[in-house]
Jmol script that loads the backbone (N, CA, C; Angstrom):
load data "model"
ATOM      1  N   MET A   1       9.252 127.857  22.535  1.00  0.00           N
ATOM      2  CA  MET A   1       8.414 128.950  22.068  1.00  0.00           C
ATOM      3  C   MET A   1       8.983 130.320  22.458  1.00  0.00           C
ATOM      4  N   ALA A   2       9.974 130.321  23.335  1.00  0.00           N
ATOM      5  CA  ALA A   2      10.490 131.587  23.850  1.00  0.00           C
ATOM      6  C   ALA A   2      11.143 132.451  22.773  1.00  0.00           C
ATOM      7  N   PHE A   3      11.569 131.846  21.693  1.00  0.00           N
ATOM      8  CA  PHE A   3      12.246 132.607  20.646  1.00  0.00           C
ATOM      9  C   PHE A   3      11.378 132.779  19.402  1.00  0.00           C
ATOM     10  N   ALA A   4      10.089 132.480  19.500  1.00  0.00           N
ATOM     11  CA  ALA A   4       9.200 132.525  18.331  1.00  0.00           C
ATOM     12  C   ALA A   4       9.106 133.931  17.747  1.00  0.00           C
ATOM     13  N   TYR A   5       8.894 134.937  18.588  1.00  0.00           N
ATOM     14  CA  TYR A   5       8.757 136.311  18.096  1.00  0.00           C
ATOM     15  C   TYR A   5      10.066 136.787  17.463  1.00  0.00           C
ATOM     16  N   LEU A   6      11.180 136.512  18.120  1.00  0.00           N
ATOM     17  CA  LEU A   6      12.480 136.901  17.574  1.00  0.00           C
ATOM     18  C   LEU A   6      12.736 136.190  16.249  1.00  0.00           C
ATOM     19  N   ALA A   7      12.406 134.917  16.181  1.00  0.00           N
ATOM     20  CA  ALA A   7      12.579 134.161  14.932  1.00  0.00           C
ATOM     21  C   ALA A   7      11.704 134.739  13.825  1.00  0.00           C
ATOM     22  N   PHE A   8      10.464 135.078  14.155  1.00  0.00           N
ATOM     23  CA  PHE A   8       9.564 135.689  13.173  1.00  0.00           C
ATOM     24  C   PHE A   8      10.133 137.013  12.672  1.00  0.00           C
ATOM     25  N   LEU A   9      10.662 137.825  13.585  1.00  0.00           N
ATOM     26  CA  LEU A   9      11.268 139.098  13.184  1.00  0.00           C
ATOM     27  C   LEU A   9      12.457 138.876  12.249  1.00  0.00           C
ATOM     28  N   LEU A  10      13.297 137.913  12.570  1.00  0.00           N
ATOM     29  CA  LEU A  10      14.482 137.656  11.746  1.00  0.00           C
ATOM     30  C   LEU A  10      14.112 137.095  10.378  1.00  0.00           C
ATOM     31  N   VAL A  11      13.107 136.222  10.322  1.00  0.00           N
ATOM     32  CA  VAL A  11      12.643 135.703   9.028  1.00  0.00           C
ATOM     33  C   VAL A  11      12.054 136.840   8.199  1.00  0.00           C
ATOM     34  N   SER A  12      11.270 137.698   8.828  1.00  0.00           N
ATOM     35  CA  SER A  12      10.689 138.845   8.123  1.00  0.00           C
ATOM     36  C   SER A  12      11.778 139.789   7.632  1.00  0.00           C
ATOM     37  N   LEU A  13      12.794 139.974   8.446  1.00  0.00           N
ATOM     38  CA  LEU A  13      13.918 140.819   8.056  1.00  0.00           C
ATOM     39  C   LEU A  13      14.652 140.225   6.859  1.00  0.00           C
ATOM     40  N   MET A  14      14.810 138.915   6.842  1.00  0.00           N
ATOM     41  CA  MET A  14      15.448 138.258   5.696  1.00  0.00           C
ATOM     42  C   MET A  14      14.605 138.429   4.432  1.00  0.00           C
ATOM     43  N   CYS A  15      13.293 138.438   4.571  1.00  0.00           N
ATOM     44  CA  CYS A  15      12.424 138.699   3.415  1.00  0.00           C
ATOM     45  C   CYS A  15      12.656 140.110   2.879  1.00  0.00           C
ATOM     46  N   MET A  16      12.866 141.072   3.777  1.00  0.00           N
ATOM     47  CA  MET A  16      13.168 142.437   3.350  1.00  0.00           C
ATOM     48  C   MET A  16      14.503 142.477   2.614  1.00  0.00           C
ATOM     49  N   VAL A  17      15.481 141.731   3.111  1.00  0.00           N
ATOM     50  CA  VAL A  17      16.790 141.669   2.448  1.00  0.00           C
ATOM     51  C   VAL A  17      16.641 141.075   1.050  1.00  0.00           C
ATOM     52  N   LEU A  18      15.850 140.021   0.918  1.00  0.00           N
ATOM     53  CA  LEU A  18      15.636 139.414  -0.401  1.00  0.00           C
ATOM     54  C   LEU A  18      14.959 140.384  -1.367  1.00  0.00           C
ATOM     55  N   CYS A  19      13.960 141.105  -0.894  1.00  0.00           N
ATOM     56  CA  CYS A  19      13.295 142.106  -1.751  1.00  0.00           C
ATOM     57  C   CYS A  19      14.276 143.204  -2.144  1.00  0.00           C
ATOM     58  N   ASP A  20      15.062 143.654  -1.185  1.00  0.00           N
ATOM     59  CA  ASP A  20      16.062 144.682  -1.451  1.00  0.00           C
ATOM     60  C   ASP A  20      17.074 144.178  -2.475  1.00  0.00           C
ATOM     61  N   TRP A  21      17.543 142.962  -2.309  1.00  0.00           N
ATOM     62  CA  TRP A  21      18.516 142.380  -3.240  1.00  0.00           C
ATOM     63  C   TRP A  21      17.913 142.235  -4.639  1.00  0.00           C
ATOM     64  N   ARG A  22      16.692 141.747  -4.710  1.00  0.00           N
ATOM     65  CA  ARG A  22      16.048 141.491  -6.006  1.00  0.00           C
ATOM     66  C   ARG A  22      15.812 142.783  -6.788  1.00  0.00           C
ATOM     67  N   TRP A  23      15.344 143.821  -6.112  1.00  0.00           N
ATOM     68  CA  TRP A  23      14.977 145.059  -6.803  1.00  0.00           C
ATOM     69  C   TRP A  23      15.874 146.242  -6.432  1.00  0.00           C
ATOM     70  N   THR A  24      16.994 146.010  -5.769  1.00  0.00           N
ATOM     71  CA  THR A  24      17.929 147.057  -5.323  1.00  0.00           C
ATOM     72  C   THR A  24      17.186 148.281  -4.787  1.00  0.00           C
ATOM     73  N   LEU A  25      16.554 148.096  -3.662  1.00  0.00           N
ATOM     74  CA  LEU A  25      15.689 149.130  -3.104  1.00  0.00           C
ATOM     75  C   LEU A  25      16.374 150.012  -2.060  1.00  0.00           C
ATOM     76  N   ALA A  26      17.168 149.442  -1.178  1.00  0.00           N
ATOM     77  CA  ALA A  26      17.716 150.223  -0.070  1.00  0.00           C
ATOM     78  C   ALA A  26      19.225 150.003   0.049  1.00  0.00           C
ATOM     79  N   PHE A  27      19.626 149.019   0.831  1.00  0.00           N
ATOM     80  CA  PHE A  27      21.044 148.768   1.064  1.00  0.00           C
ATOM     81  C   PHE A  27      21.778 148.355  -0.203  1.00  0.00           C
ATOM     82  N   PHE A  28      21.121 147.644  -1.080  1.00  0.00           N
ATOM     83  CA  PHE A  28      21.772 147.225  -2.326  1.00  0.00           C
ATOM     84  C   PHE A  28      21.802 148.365  -3.350  1.00  0.00           C
ATOM     85  N   ALA A  29      21.064 149.421  -3.112  1.00  0.00           N
ATOM     86  CA  ALA A  29      21.090 150.590  -3.991  1.00  0.00           C
ATOM     87  C   ALA A  29      22.097 151.621  -3.484  1.00  0.00           C
ATOM     88  N   ASP A  30      22.037 151.924  -2.196  1.00  0.00           N
ATOM     89  CA  ASP A  30      22.931 152.914  -1.590  1.00  0.00           C
ATOM     90  C   ASP A  30      23.109 152.550  -0.116  1.00  0.00           C
ATOM     91  N   ALA A  31      24.118 151.758   0.161  1.00  0.00           N
ATOM     92  CA  ALA A  31      24.319 151.217   1.508  1.00  0.00           C
ATOM     93  C   ALA A  31      24.546 152.306   2.555  1.00  0.00           C
ATOM     94  N   LYS A  32      25.311 153.341   2.198  1.00  0.00           N
ATOM     95  CA  LYS A  32      25.593 154.403   3.168  1.00  0.00           C
ATOM     96  C   LYS A  32      24.324 155.145   3.566  1.00  0.00           C
ATOM     97  N   ALA A  33      23.538 155.525   2.584  1.00  0.00           N
ATOM     98  CA  ALA A  33      22.305 156.263   2.873  1.00  0.00           C
ATOM     99  C   ALA A  33      21.313 155.405   3.646  1.00  0.00           C
ATOM    100  N   ALA A  34      21.172 154.147   3.246  1.00  0.00           N
ATOM    101  CA  ALA A  34      20.236 153.253   3.931  1.00  0.00           C
ATOM    102  C   ALA A  34      20.671 153.005   5.372  1.00  0.00           C
ATOM    103  N   THR A  35      21.969 152.835   5.582  1.00  0.00           N
ATOM    104  CA  THR A  35      22.482 152.625   6.938  1.00  0.00           C
ATOM    105  C   THR A  35      22.229 153.847   7.805  1.00  0.00           C
ATOM    106  N   ALA A  36      22.549 155.022   7.275  1.00  0.00           N
ATOM    107  CA  ALA A  36      22.337 156.253   8.037  1.00  0.00           C
ATOM    108  C   ALA A  36      20.859 156.446   8.365  1.00  0.00           C
ATOM    109  N   LEU A  37      20.001 156.211   7.392  1.00  0.00           N
ATOM    110  CA  LEU A  37      18.568 156.391   7.608  1.00  0.00           C
ATOM    111  C   LEU A  37      18.024 155.385   8.618  1.00  0.00           C
ATOM    112  N   CYS A  38      18.382 154.122   8.453  1.00  0.00           N
ATOM    113  CA  CYS A  38      17.886 153.089   9.381  1.00  0.00           C
ATOM    114  C   CYS A  38      18.390 153.321  10.800  1.00  0.00           C
ATOM    115  N   LEU A  39      19.678 153.586  10.947  1.00  0.00           N
ATOM    116  CA  LEU A  39      20.225 153.818  12.285  1.00  0.00           C
ATOM    117  C   LEU A  39      19.631 155.070  12.920  1.00  0.00           C
ATOM    118  N   GLY A  40      19.486 156.122  12.128  1.00  0.00           N
ATOM    119  CA  GLY A  40      18.867 157.341  12.646  1.00  0.00           C
ATOM    120  C   GLY A  40      17.442 157.109  13.111  1.00  0.00           C
ATOM    121  N   LEU A  41      16.680 156.380  12.310  1.00  0.00           N
ATOM    122  CA  LEU A  41      15.296 156.092  12.688  1.00  0.00           C
ATOM    123  C   LEU A  41      15.218 155.201  13.916  1.00  0.00           C
ATOM    124  N   VAL A  42      16.078 154.199  13.995  1.00  0.00           N
ATOM    125  CA  VAL A  42      16.073 153.319  15.171  1.00  0.00           C
ATOM    126  C   VAL A  42      16.412 154.117  16.427  1.00  0.00           C
ATOM    127  N   VAL A  43      17.398 154.990  16.349  1.00  0.00           N
ATOM    128  CA  VAL A  43      17.751 155.823  17.503  1.00  0.00           C
ATOM    129  C   VAL A  43      16.577 156.716  17.898  1.00  0.00           C
ATOM    130  N   LEU A  44      15.942 157.357  16.919  1.00  0.00           N
ATOM    131  CA  LEU A  44      14.788 158.206  17.234  1.00  0.00           C
ATOM    132  C   LEU A  44      13.649 157.406  17.855  1.00  0.00           C
ATOM    133  N   PHE A  45      13.370 156.229  17.303  1.00  0.00           N
ATOM    134  CA  PHE A  45      12.312 155.390  17.863  1.00  0.00           C
ATOM    135  C   PHE A  45      12.667 154.901  19.265  1.00  0.00           C
ATOM    136  N   LEU A  46      13.941 154.602  19.514  1.00  0.00           N
ATOM    137  CA  LEU A  46      14.345 154.180  20.858  1.00  0.00           C
ATOM    138  C   LEU A  46      14.223 155.326  21.857  1.00  0.00           C
ATOM    139  N   ILE A  47      14.517 156.541  21.416  1.00  0.00           N
ATOM    140  CA  ILE A  47      14.299 157.712  22.279  1.00  0.00           C
ATOM    141  C   ILE A  47      12.813 157.851  22.579  1.00  0.00           C
ATOM    142  N   TRP A  48      11.990 157.690  21.550  1.00  0.00           N
ATOM    143  CA  TRP A  48      10.537 157.740  21.713  1.00  0.00           C
ATOM    144  C   TRP A  48      10.089 156.664  22.708  1.00  0.00           C
ATOM    145  N   ASP A  49      10.607 155.451  22.537  1.00  0.00           N
ATOM    146  CA  ASP A  49      10.277 154.370  23.467  1.00  0.00           C
ATOM    147  C   ASP A  49      10.707 154.730  24.889  1.00  0.00           C
ATOM    148  N   GLY A  50      11.905 155.283  25.015  1.00  0.00           N
ATOM    149  CA  GLY A  50      12.399 155.683  26.333  1.00  0.00           C
ATOM    150  C   GLY A  50      11.494 156.702  26.999  1.00  0.00           C
ATOM    151  N   LEU A  51      11.038 157.672  26.214  1.00  0.00           N
ATOM    152  CA  LEU A  51      10.112 158.669  26.764  1.00  0.00           C
ATOM    153  C   LEU A  51       8.782 158.025  27.148  1.00  0.00           C
ATOM    154  N   GLY A  52       8.304 157.118  26.311  1.00  0.00           N
ATOM    155  CA  GLY A  52       7.060 156.417  26.623  1.00  0.00           C
ATOM    156  C   GLY A  52       7.182 155.551  27.862  1.00  0.00           C
ATOM    157  N   ILE A  53       8.324 154.903  28.019  1.00  0.00           N
ATOM    158  CA  ILE A  53       8.566 154.078  29.207  1.00  0.00           C
ATOM    159  C   ILE A  53       8.665 154.964  30.446  1.00  0.00           C
ATOM    160  N   ALA A  54       9.382 156.087  30.318  1.00  0.00           N
ATOM    161  CA  ALA A  54       9.559 156.999  31.452  1.00  0.00           C
ATOM    162  C   ALA A  54       8.236 157.590  31.931  1.00  0.00           C
ATOM    163  N   THR A  55       7.318 157.840  31.001  1.00  0.00           N
ATOM    164  CA  THR A  55       6.023 158.418  31.385  1.00  0.00           C
ATOM    165  C   THR A  55       4.996 157.353  31.753  1.00  0.00           C
ATOM    166  N   GLY A  56       5.371 156.096  31.614  1.00  0.00           N
ATOM    167  CA  GLY A  56       4.451 155.020  31.954  1.00  0.00           C
ATOM    168  C   GLY A  56       3.478 154.662  30.848  1.00  0.00           C
ATOM    169  N   SER A  57       3.664 155.241  29.673  1.00  0.00           N
ATOM    170  CA  SER A  57       2.774 154.953  28.543  1.00  0.00           C
ATOM    171  C   SER A  57       3.083 153.608  27.905  1.00  0.00           C
ATOM    172  N   PHE A  58       4.354 153.233  27.883  1.00  0.00           N
ATOM    173  CA  PHE A  58       4.779 151.974  27.271  1.00  0.00           C
ATOM    174  C   PHE A  58       5.231 151.018  28.367  1.00  0.00           C
ATOM    175  N   PHE A  59       4.917 149.776  28.191  1.00  0.00           N
ATOM    176  CA  PHE A  59       5.403 148.749  29.102  1.00  0.00           C
ATOM    177  C   PHE A  59       5.531 147.441  28.342  1.00  0.00           C
ATOM    178  N   ARG A  60       6.339 146.566  28.881  1.00  0.00           N
ATOM    179  CA  ARG A  60       6.557 145.269  28.251  1.00  0.00           C
ATOM    180  C   ARG A  60       5.519 144.297  28.781  1.00  0.00           C
ATOM    181  N   GLY A  61       4.695 143.809  27.888  1.00  0.00           N
ATOM    182  CA  GLY A  61       3.721 142.797  28.272  1.00  0.00           C
ATOM    183  C   GLY A  61       4.383 141.430  28.316  1.00  0.00           C
ATOM    184  N   GLY A  62       3.851 140.571  29.126  1.00  0.00           N
ATOM    185  CA  GLY A  62       4.400 139.226  29.213  1.00  0.00           C
ATOM    186  C   GLY A  62       3.914 138.366  28.058  1.00  0.00           C
ATOM    187  N   SER A  63       4.783 137.521  27.548  1.00  0.00           N
ATOM    188  CA  SER A  63       4.415 136.633  26.454  1.00  0.00           C
ATOM    189  C   SER A  63       5.331 135.415  26.463  1.00  0.00           C
ATOM    190  N   ASP A  64       4.763 134.275  26.177  1.00  0.00           N
ATOM    191  CA  ASP A  64       5.562 133.053  26.071  1.00  0.00           C
ATOM    192  C   ASP A  64       6.396 133.039  24.794  1.00  0.00           C
ATOM    193  N   TYR A  65       6.108 133.941  23.867  1.00  0.00           N
ATOM    194  CA  TYR A  65       6.770 133.956  22.564  1.00  0.00           C
ATOM    195  C   TYR A  65       8.013 134.837  22.537  1.00  0.00           C
ATOM    196  N   MET A  66       8.239 135.607  23.590  1.00  0.00           N
ATOM    197  CA  MET A  66       9.395 136.500  23.643  1.00  0.00           C
ATOM    198  C   MET A  66      10.518 135.849  24.441  1.00  0.00           C
ATOM    199  N   THR A  67      11.752 136.275  24.183  1.00  0.00           N
ATOM    200  CA  THR A  67      12.917 135.647  24.811  1.00  0.00           C
ATOM    201  C   THR A  67      13.008 135.933  26.304  1.00  0.00           C
ATOM    202  N   GLY A  68      12.508 137.080  26.725  1.00  0.00           N
ATOM    203  CA  GLY A  68      12.653 137.470  28.123  1.00  0.00           C
ATOM    204  C   GLY A  68      13.934 138.238  28.385  1.00  0.00           C
ATOM    205  N   ILE A  69      14.750 138.437  27.345  1.00  0.00           N
ATOM    206  CA  ILE A  69      15.989 139.211  27.486  1.00  0.00           C
ATOM    207  C   ILE A  69      15.622 140.690  27.449  1.00  0.00           C
ATOM    208  N   ILE A  70      16.006 141.401  28.492  1.00  0.00           N
ATOM    209  CA  ILE A  70      15.640 142.807  28.641  1.00  0.00           C
ATOM    210  C   ILE A  70      16.900 143.664  28.509  1.00  0.00           C
ATOM    211  N   LEU A  71      16.867 144.639  27.600  1.00  0.00           N
ATOM    212  CA  LEU A  71      18.007 145.548  27.413  1.00  0.00           C
ATOM    213  C   LEU A  71      17.998 146.665  28.447  1.00  0.00           C
ATOM    214  N   ALA A  72      16.810 147.103  28.805  1.00  0.00           N
ATOM    215  CA  ALA A  72      16.601 148.155  29.798  1.00  0.00           C
ATOM    216  C   ALA A  72      15.225 147.888  30.405  1.00  0.00           C
ATOM    217  N   PRO A  73      14.888 148.549  31.490  1.00  0.00           N
ATOM    218  CA  PRO A  73      13.553 148.316  32.054  1.00  0.00           C
ATOM    219  C   PRO A  73      12.463 148.531  30.991  1.00  0.00           C
ATOM    220  N   GLU A  74      11.622 147.535  30.821  1.00  0.00           N
ATOM    221  CA  GLU A  74      10.498 147.558  29.878  1.00  0.00           C
ATOM    222  C   GLU A  74      10.922 147.573  28.407  1.00  0.00           C
ATOM    223  N   LEU A  75      12.186 147.267  28.108  1.00  0.00           N
ATOM    224  CA  LEU A  75      12.677 147.277  26.728  1.00  0.00           C
ATOM    225  C   LEU A  75      13.275 145.910  26.377  1.00  0.00           C
ATOM    226  N   PRO A  76      12.484 145.057  25.732  1.00  0.00           N
ATOM    227  CA  PRO A  76      12.987 143.727  25.373  1.00  0.00           C
ATOM    228  C   PRO A  76      13.947 143.794  24.189  1.00  0.00           C
ATOM    229  N   ILE A  77      14.745 142.775  24.040  1.00  0.00           N
ATOM    230  CA  ILE A  77      15.733 142.724  22.953  1.00  0.00           C
ATOM    231  C   ILE A  77      15.062 142.753  21.580  1.00  0.00           C
ATOM    232  N   GLU A  78      13.834 142.304  21.510  1.00  0.00           N
ATOM    233  CA  GLU A  78      13.132 142.280  20.228  1.00  0.00           C
ATOM    234  C   GLU A  78      12.791 143.683  19.713  1.00  0.00           C
ATOM    235  N   GLU A  79      12.714 144.666  20.609  1.00  0.00           N
ATOM    236  CA  GLU A  79      12.285 146.010  20.217  1.00  0.00           C
ATOM    237  C   GLU A  79      13.211 146.673  19.201  1.00  0.00           C
ATOM    238  N   PRO A  80      14.534 146.762  19.432  1.00  0.00           N
ATOM    239  CA  PRO A  80      15.390 147.386  18.410  1.00  0.00           C
ATOM    240  C   PRO A  80      15.371 146.626  17.085  1.00  0.00           C
ATOM    241  N   ILE A  81      15.236 145.311  17.142  1.00  0.00           N
ATOM    242  CA  ILE A  81      15.172 144.525  15.909  1.00  0.00           C
ATOM    243  C   ILE A  81      13.892 144.852  15.157  1.00  0.00           C
ATOM    244  N   PHE A  82      12.783 144.960  15.890  1.00  0.00           N
ATOM    245  CA  PHE A  82      11.520 145.344  15.261  1.00  0.00           C
ATOM    246  C   PHE A  82      11.617 146.746  14.667  1.00  0.00           C
ATOM    247  N   LEU A  83      12.233 147.664  15.385  1.00  0.00           N
ATOM    248  CA  LEU A  83      12.366 149.036  14.888  1.00  0.00           C
ATOM    249  C   LEU A  83      13.233 149.086  13.631  1.00  0.00           C
ATOM    250  N   PHE A  84      14.296 148.291  13.593  1.00  0.00           N
ATOM    251  CA  PHE A  84      15.115 148.215  12.383  1.00  0.00           C
ATOM    252  C   PHE A  84      14.301 147.636  11.230  1.00  0.00           C
ATOM    253  N   PHE A  85      13.557 146.559  11.502  1.00  0.00           N
ATOM    254  CA  PHE A  85      12.704 145.958  10.476  1.00  0.00           C
ATOM    255  C   PHE A  85      11.705 146.988   9.949  1.00  0.00           C
ATOM    256  N   LEU A  86      11.081 147.729  10.851  1.00  0.00           N
ATOM    257  CA  LEU A  86      10.095 148.737  10.458  1.00  0.00           C
ATOM    258  C   LEU A  86      10.725 149.809   9.571  1.00  0.00           C
ATOM    259  N   SER A  87      11.915 150.252   9.924  1.00  0.00           N
ATOM    260  CA  SER A  87      12.620 151.254   9.120  1.00  0.00           C
ATOM    261  C   SER A  87      12.990 150.705   7.749  1.00  0.00           C
ATOM    262  N   TYR A  88      13.500 149.491   7.717  1.00  0.00           N
ATOM    263  CA  TYR A  88      13.900 148.836   6.465  1.00  0.00           C
ATOM    264  C   TYR A  88      12.684 148.627   5.571  1.00  0.00           C
ATOM    265  N   LEU A  89      11.597 148.171   6.160  1.00  0.00           N
ATOM    266  CA  LEU A  89      10.351 147.979   5.413  1.00  0.00           C
ATOM    267  C   LEU A  89       9.885 149.293   4.792  1.00  0.00           C
ATOM    268  N   THR A  90       9.947 150.359   5.562  1.00  0.00           N
ATOM    269  CA  THR A  90       9.511 151.669   5.068  1.00  0.00           C
ATOM    270  C   THR A  90      10.361 152.128   3.889  1.00  0.00           C
ATOM    271  N   ILE A  91      11.671 151.965   3.982  1.00  0.00           N
ATOM    272  CA  ILE A  91      12.547 152.344   2.871  1.00  0.00           C
ATOM    273  C   ILE A  91      12.225 151.508   1.636  1.00  0.00           C
ATOM    274  N   ASN A  92      12.083 150.200   1.814  1.00  0.00           N
ATOM    275  CA  ASN A  92      11.774 149.327   0.678  1.00  0.00           C
ATOM    276  C   ASN A  92      10.447 149.700   0.025  1.00  0.00           C
ATOM    277  N   VAL A  93       9.421 149.903   0.831  1.00  0.00           N
ATOM    278  CA  VAL A  93       8.090 150.207   0.281  1.00  0.00           C
ATOM    279  C   VAL A  93       8.080 151.568  -0.407  1.00  0.00           C
ATOM    280  N   THR A  94       8.688 152.572   0.204  1.00  0.00           N
ATOM    281  CA  THR A  94       8.670 153.897  -0.424  1.00  0.00           C
ATOM    282  C   THR A  94       9.485 153.920  -1.715  1.00  0.00           C
ATOM    283  N   THR A  95      10.624 153.240  -1.729  1.00  0.00           N
ATOM    284  CA  THR A  95      11.430 153.182  -2.952  1.00  0.00           C
ATOM    285  C   THR A  95      10.691 152.444  -4.059  1.00  0.00           C
ATOM    286  N   ALA A  96      10.088 151.307  -3.723  1.00  0.00           N
ATOM    287  CA  ALA A  96       9.335 150.540  -4.722  1.00  0.00           C
ATOM    288  C   ALA A  96       8.141 151.338  -5.234  1.00  0.00           C
ATOM    289  N   THR A  97       7.442 152.016  -4.342  1.00  0.00           N
ATOM    290  CA  THR A  97       6.287 152.824  -4.743  1.00  0.00           C
ATOM    291  C   THR A  97       6.713 153.960  -5.664  1.00  0.00           C
ATOM    292  N   ARG A  98       7.810 154.616  -5.324  1.00  0.00           N
ATOM    293  CA  ARG A  98       8.324 155.701  -6.159  1.00  0.00           C
ATOM    294  C   ARG A  98       8.669 155.198  -7.560  1.00  0.00           C
ATOM    295  N   ARG A  99       9.327 154.051  -7.632  1.00  0.00           N
ATOM    296  CA  ARG A  99       9.693 153.488  -8.939  1.00  0.00           C
ATOM    297  C   ARG A  99       8.461 153.096  -9.742  1.00  0.00           C
ATOM    298  N   LEU A 100       7.504 152.458  -9.099  1.00  0.00           N
ATOM    299  CA  LEU A 100       6.273 152.062  -9.803  1.00  0.00           C
ATOM    300  C   LEU A 100       5.502 153.281 -10.288  1.00  0.00           C
ATOM    301  N   TYR A 101       5.486 154.329  -9.487  1.00  0.00           N
ATOM    302  CA  TYR A 101       4.803 155.559  -9.888  1.00  0.00           C
ATOM    303  C   TYR A 101       5.476 156.169 -11.117  1.00  0.00           C
ATOM    304  N   ARG A 102       6.803 156.193 -11.118  1.00  0.00           N
ATOM    305  CA  ARG A 102       7.532 156.724 -12.281  1.00  0.00           C
ATOM    306  C   ARG A 102       7.238 155.910 -13.534  1.00  0.00           C
ATOM    307  N   LEU A 103       7.186 154.592 -13.402  1.00  0.00           N
ATOM    308  CA  LEU A 103       6.841 153.741 -14.546  1.00  0.00           C
ATOM    309  C   LEU A 103       5.424 154.013 -15.023  1.00  0.00           C
ATOM    310  N   TRP A 104       4.523 154.207 -14.104  1.00  0.00           N
ATOM    311  CA  TRP A 104       3.130 154.457 -14.440  1.00  0.00           C
ATOM    312  C   TRP A 104       2.978 155.802 -15.155  1.00  0.00           C
ATOM    313  N   ILE A 105       3.722 156.817 -14.713  1.00  0.00           N
ATOM    314  CA  ILE A 105       3.669 158.156 -15.321  1.00  0.00           C
ATOM    315  C   ILE A 105       4.181 158.119 -16.757  1.00  0.00           C
ATOM    316  N   ARG A 106       5.192 157.318 -17.033  1.00  0.00           N
ATOM    317  CA  ARG A 106       5.774 157.245 -18.378  1.00  0.00           C
ATOM    318  C   ARG A 106       4.804 156.686 -19.405  1.00  0.00           C
ATOM    319  N   ARG A 107       3.840 155.931 -18.979  1.00  0.00           N
ATOM    320  CA  ARG A 107       2.904 155.280 -19.909  1.00  0.00           C
ATOM    321  C   ARG A 107       1.996 156.250 -20.540  1.00  0.00           C
TER     322      ARG A 107
END
end "model"
wireframe off; spacefill off
backbone 0.3
color backbone group
């Protein structure tokens, strides 16, 4: 059970890749822009996490579903993967919404 959360994140990430591939939403549309945006957002979120950890606002809760691998104090390995997933999801949803809105306007 120690890898359940990480496995769930990776399966969810693969679903984002499939959606991106099917409808060319992010990386399959413009890999350079998507990479820059995702990496930039992950770095900003990690800085935010670092500030939250430093002020005592954020902490790592114990769970049987997490690997227990810690990148830094209070920062589990699952966190950057989750942040990447969150960024990728946001790009996919906003791109899809923009396209659907354009189709709706044309009608």
